[in-house]
C-alpha positions in Angstrom: 40.2 56.1 -20.9 43.6 57.7 -19.5 42.3 60.9 -18.3 39.5 59.3 -16.5 41.8 56.9 -14.8 44.2 59.9 -13.9 41.2 61.9 -12.4 40.2 58.8 -10.5 43.7 58.4 -9.1 43.8 62.0 -7.8 40.5 61.6 -6.3 41.4 58.3 -4.5 44.6 59.9 -3.2 43.2 63.4 -2.3 45.2 65.4 -4.7 43.1 68.4 -5.5 45.1 69.9 -8.4 47.3 67.2 -9.9 49.9 68.0 -12.1 49.9 67.0 -15.9 51.5 63.7 -16.4 52.3 62.2 -19.8 52.2 58.5 -19.9 55.5 56.8 -20.7 54.1 53.4 -21.9 51.0 51.0 -21.2 51.9 48.1 -19.0 50.3 44.5 -18.6 48.8 43.4 -15.3 51.9 41.1 -14.8 54.2 44.4 -14.9 52.0 46.4 -12.6 53.8 45.8 -9.3 57.3 45.7 -10.4 56.8 48.9 -12.5 55.1 50.9 -9.7 57.8 49.7 -7.3 60.8 50.6 -9.7 59.0 54.1 -10.3 58.5 54.8 -6.4 62.1 53.7 -5.5 63.3 56.2 -8.2 61.2 58.9 -6.7 62.9 58.1 -3.3 60.2 56.1 -1.7 61.1 52.6 -0.2 58.1 50.8 -1.8 58.5 46.8 -1.9 56.5 43.9 -3.2 53.8 42.2 -1.0 54.6 38.4 -0.2 52.6 37.2 -3.0 54.5 39.4 -5.7 51.2 40.7 -7.0 51.2 44.0 -5.2 52.9 47.0 -3.6 53.7 47.6 -0.2 54.2 51.4 0.4 56.2 52.9 3.3 54.2 53.5 6.5 54.7 57.3 6.9 53.5 59.4 10.1 54.5 62.7 8.8 51.4 64.4 6.7 53.8 66.3 4.3 55.8 62.8 3.5 52.3 61.2 3.2 51.4 64.0 0.6 54.7 63.4 -1.3 54.1 59.8 -1.4 50.7 60.1 -2.8 51.8 62.5 -5.4 54.6 59.9 -6.4 52.0 57.1 -6.4 49.7 59.4 -8.7 52.7 60.1 -10.9 53.8 56.5 -11.3 50.3 55.3 -11.9 49.8 58.0 -14.6 53.2 57.4 -16.2 52.6 53.5 -16.4 48.9 52.9 -16.8 47.6 49.4 -17.0 46.4 48.7 -20.7 42.6 49.3 -21.1 41.7 45.8 -21.8 42.4 44.6 -18.5 40.3 47.2 -17.1 37.2 46.2 -19.2 35.0 43.3 -17.8 35.4 40.1 -19.6 32.9 39.0 -22.2 31.0 35.8 -21.7 33.5 34.3 -24.1 36.4 35.4 -22.1 34.7 34.1 -18.9 34.2 30.8 -20.4 38.0 30.6 -21.4 38.6 31.7 -17.7 36.6 29.0 -16.4 38.2 26.3 -18.4 41.7 27.5 -17.3 40.9 27.9 -13.7 39.0 24.5 -13.5 41.6 22.6 -15.5 45.1 24.1 -16.1 45.1 26.1 -12.9 44.0 23.4 -10.5 46.5 21.0 -12.0 49.3 23.6 -11.5 48.4 24.2 -7.8 48.4 20.5 -7.3 51.9 20.4 -8.8 52.9 23.2 -6.3 51.6 21.1 -3.5 48.1 22.7 -3.0 44.7 21.3 -3.6 40.9 22.5 -3.7 38.6 20.1 -1.8 35.3 21.9 -2.8 34.0 21.2 -6.3 33.9 24.6 -8.5 30.7 26.2 -9.5 29.2 25.2 -12.8 30.3 27.3 -15.8 26.9 28.8 -15.9 27.4 30.2 -12.3 31.1 31.2 -13.0 29.8 33.4 -16.1 27.0 34.8 -14.3 29.0 35.8 -11.2 31.6 37.6 -13.7 34.2 35.0 -12.9 34.0 35.5 -9.1 35.4 31.9 -8.4 39.1 31.1 -8.1 40.8 28.1 -6.5 43.0 30.5 -4.8 40.1 31.7 -2.5 39.7 28.2 -1.2 43.4 27.6 -0.1 45.4 28.7 2.7 48.8 29.4 1.5 51.9 29.5 3.4 53.4 32.9 3.4 56.8 31.8 2.0 54.9 29.9 -0.7 52.8 32.9 -2.0 55.2 34.3 -4.6 56.3 30.9 -6.1 52.7 29.9 -6.5 51.3 33.1 -7.8 54.2 33.1 -10.3 54.0 29.5 -11.3 50.1 29.3 -11.4 48.8 32.9 -12.5 45.1 33.4 -11.4 44.2 34.7 -14.6 46.2 34.0 -18.0 47.0 37.0 -20.3 45.1 35.3 -23.0 41.5 35.7 -21.8 42.1 39.4 -22.4 43.0 39.1 -25.9 39.8 38.2 -27.5 37.5 40.2 -24.9 34.8 41.1 -27.3 
């Protein structure tokens, strides 16, 4: 799993002969952005959070040598702090059913508490499961940029628990 991920990252970043990097620790999805940002900052690159707090904004570089260095740093950080395999495995039907219950119940309630509501009815559970969990109330809402991080933190799209019993 880790070797396949490392090769995939190297290919995506155009690194023909990637260095042998050893993982430091496996991380959760919720740790990904902050871990990558800290690692890239330590490597000397000014990476920051995306407005929703879920992703990484990489520095915009024009110099090709610096771009190559950034890609190598991204590769190194991804391989040093890989996401646990359970997050990379498609959810089972049971996991999708749990996700549906969460998104149509607790998540909708949380979004309403944060001042956002969804007008359209969610799909049926059958359609949701058949689509692999494609529907999220987040896709139905236009968030104010200043609210993104607060709402994504208060109301996660996918609770970690759906991955725990992913059989």
